[in-house]
TIGURO-227932 format. One record per residue (C-alpha): residue in one letter; x negated, y, z. Coordinates in steps of 0.25 Angstrom, whole numbers. Layout:
N
@resn A&u X&v Y&w Z
...
% end
This chain:
126
@resn X&u 0&v 0&w 0
@resn X&u -6&v 13&w -4
@resn X&u -7&v 23&w 8
@resn X&u -9&v 38&w 6
@resn X&u -12&v 48&w 16
@resn X&u -13&v 63&w 13
@resn X&u -21&v 73&w 21
@resn X&u -25&v 88&w 20
@resn X&u -11&v 95&w 21
@resn X&u -8&v 106&w 31
@resn X&u -5&v 121&w 31
@resn X&u -12&v 131&w 23
@resn X&u -10&v 145&w 18
@resn X&u -6&v 149&w 4
@resn X&u -19&v 150&w -4
@resn X&u -26&v 139&w 4
@resn X&u -30&v 125&w 0
@resn X&u -28&v 111&w 5
@resn X&u -34&v 98&w 1
@resn X&u -25&v 86&w 2
@resn X&u -31&v 72&w 3
@resn X&u -25&v 58&w 1
@resn X&u -31&v 45&w 6
@resn X&u -26&v 32&w 0
@resn X&u -27&v 18&w 3
@resn X&u -21&v 4&w 0
@resn X&u -21&v 5&w -15
@resn X&u -16&v -8&w -21
@resn X&u -22&v -5&w -34
@resn X&u -35&v 4&w -38
@resn X&u -34&v 18&w -33
@resn X&u -37&v 22&w -47
@resn X&u -24&v 17&w -52
@resn X&u -16&v 27&w -44
@resn X&u -12&v 41&w -47
@resn X&u -14&v 50&w -35
@resn X&u -5&v 62&w -33
@resn X&u -1&v 73&w -24
@resn X&u 14&v 76&w -22
@resn X&u 21&v 86&w -13
@resn X&u 34&v 88&w -8
@resn X&u 41&v 99&w 0
@resn X&u 52&v 95&w 9
@resn X&u 63&v 87&w 1
@resn X&u 59&v 93&w -12
@resn X&u 55&v 84&w -23
@resn X&u 40&v 80&w -22
@resn X&u 30&v 86&w -32
@resn X&u 18&v 80&w -38
@resn X&u 7&v 89&w -36
@resn X&u -5&v 82&w -42
@resn X&u -9&v 69&w -48
@resn X&u -22&v 62&w -51
@resn X&u -26&v 49&w -58
@resn X&u -38&v 41&w -55
@resn X&u -45&v 47&w -67
@resn X&u -43&v 61&w -62
@resn X&u -32&v 65&w -71
@resn X&u -24&v 75&w -62
@resn X&u -11&v 83&w -64
@resn X&u -4&v 94&w -55
@resn X&u 9&v 100&w -54
@resn X&u 9&v 114&w -60
@resn X&u 11&v 121&w -47
@resn X&u -3&v 116&w -41
@resn X&u -11&v 116&w -54
@resn X&u -24&v 124&w -51
@resn X&u -22&v 124&w -36
@resn X&u -22&v 109&w -33
@resn X&u -32&v 98&w -36
@resn X&u -30&v 83&w -35
@resn X&u -42&v 74&w -33
@resn X&u -44&v 59&w -30
@resn X&u -55&v 51&w -26
@resn X&u -53&v 37&w -32
@resn X&u -65&v 31&w -23
@resn X&u -58&v 36&w -10
@resn X&u -44&v 34&w -14
@resn X&u -41&v 48&w -11
@resn X&u -34&v 60&w -18
@resn X&u -34&v 75&w -14
@resn X&u -26&v 87&w -17
@resn X&u -34&v 100&w -16
@resn X&u -24&v 112&w -15
@resn X&u -28&v 126&w -17
@resn X&u -21&v 139&w -17
@resn X&u -9&v 133&w -10
@resn X&u 4&v 140&w -9
@resn X&u 16&v 139&w -1
@resn X&u 23&v 131&w -12
@resn X&u 13&v 120&w -10
@resn X&u 18&v 117&w 4
@resn X&u 23&v 103&w 3
@resn X&u 20&v 89&w 8
@resn X&u 9&v 83&w -1
@resn X&u 9&v 68&w -4
@resn X&u -2&v 59&w -10
@resn X&u 4&v 50&w -20
@resn X&u -2&v 38&w -27
@resn X&u 4&v 30&w -39
@resn X&u -2&v 19&w -46
@resn X&u -2&v 25&w -60
@resn X&u -8&v 35&w -68
@resn X&u -2&v 48&w -63
@resn X&u 6&v 52&w -75
@resn X&u 14&v 39&w -74
@resn X&u 15&v 39&w -59
@resn X&u 27&v 34&w -51
@resn X&u 26&v 41&w -38
@resn X&u 38&v 35&w -30
@resn X&u 35&v 23&w -22
@resn X&u 32&v 11&w -24
@resn X&u 23&v 16&w -35
@resn X&u 19&v 29&w -28
@resn X&u 12&v 30&w -15
@resn X&u 14&v 42&w -6
@resn X&u 6&v 47&w 6
@resn X&u 14&v 53&w 18
@resn X&u 10&v 68&w 14
@resn X&u 3&v 80&w 19
@resn X&u 10&v 93&w 21
@resn X&u 4&v 106&w 15
@resn X&u 10&v 119&w 20
@resn X&u 6&v 132&w 13
@resn X&u 9&v 145&w 20
@resn X&u 10&v 158&w 13
% end
């Protein structure tokens, strides 16, 4: 069973930076076969995919974070990170580390195909 744990969230002022990290274990298949992603969700609103990265380094971002957020992954350590710069109050959300055994463009994020961490809260104050 894939187990994901996020860290690095917290309060920050607008314009500041945070770095989220995700430690993962329990891969039934090679880590390189998984797309890694960060999602966020505000309250009961629909979740939003923020960034994805394939094992070959191919990445994608939602338009609202392009140029501000950077996803990276360490295939040898089974970790993925999200560097968030120039944060705004609109970035306030629970951030989730997600894995899916697929290339990112075809990923199915819902269980049982997608694995989700418990989340880490990011709160940006103006």
